[in-house]
C-alpha positions, 0 to 999 in steps of 0.5 A: 677440535675433535668431533665430540667438542662440537657436539658439546657446543651445539647442545650448550647453544640449544640449551642457551635458547630454551632458557631464554624463551622461558624467562620471556614467557614467565616475564609475560605471564607476570606482566598479564597477572600484574595488568589490572581489571578495568572494572577493578580499577574503576571500583577502586577510583570510586572507593577512593572518592568515597573515601575523600568527598561523598558529595562529589561522588553523588553529583557524579552519580547524579551526572551519570544518571542525567546523561544515561536519561538524556541518551534514552531519550535521544534514542527513543527520539531517534527510533521514532524518527526512523520509524515514521521514515520508513512507515512514510517511505513504505506508504510512498511505495504502496502509492506509487504501485496503486497509481501505477496500477491505476494508469494501466486502467486509465490506459486500457480504459482510453483503449476500450472506449474507441471500441464502444460505439462499434459495440453499440452498432453491431448489438443494434444491427443484431436485434435488428436482424433477428426480426428478420428470418430471411436474412439468417446467414447475416444474423449469423456473422453479425453474431459471431463478430459480436461474441468475438468483440465481448470475448475482447472485453471480457478478457480485457477485464470489462464488465457489462453494467445492464441496469434493467429493473433497477434503481437508478444510480448516478454512479453507474447510470445516466438519465437521458429521459424521465417519464411520469408513471404512478405504477413505478417507484420514482426514479425507477429505470424503465429502459436501457437505451445503451449499456454501460461498462466497468473497468476494475472501479473505473466507470468507462461508461455509464448506462444511458437510461429512461427513468420513472418520476412522480407527478407533480401534485401541486400544493395549496397552503392553508391560508390561501385555502381559507381565503378562498373559501372565504370568498 
């Protein structure tokens, strides 16, 4: 066979292949065009039902509506439950954080309490030394130690309760003694035996105080007075 014949055979094979591919594309397009749209198919079924029996269509519509409302109710119930669970979890997390912070405060408070007697001793020593000028160096040394201890307390967040001239408050004060006084309002603090301390909202130690009280006046019933006057 000549070279010319070979070329013709190759051209013929290529043409046949392209023709087969074109037929497949046309057939696929025809199938896609013939595939019914789901919405159109549903609409045609509804129309057929209407043409056959209107009652059947009404029952179907009622069933669909009822199912839709039940689905909405279930959705709302699930949403409400999820919101409650989320809120409870968030509250739990906040409570855990608050509890952890409070535990830290309690731990710090327990440590501070061990130093409070030292604080009281140094303060009393400082006051006594201030009354003796001849021990000035000792007074200065004690004052330095006292100021250092106060600095430590300040850094820990400890706050002083010094309720001089205040009204007695059982939350922050502890009355160790009371004195009858006419010139003072009842339960006025007239002396601070030892100062108190607070850490955040926790009272580490209440201030120990002496308070005033009014003199108790005995009252006599009117009937008793009348009897005494009659006698």
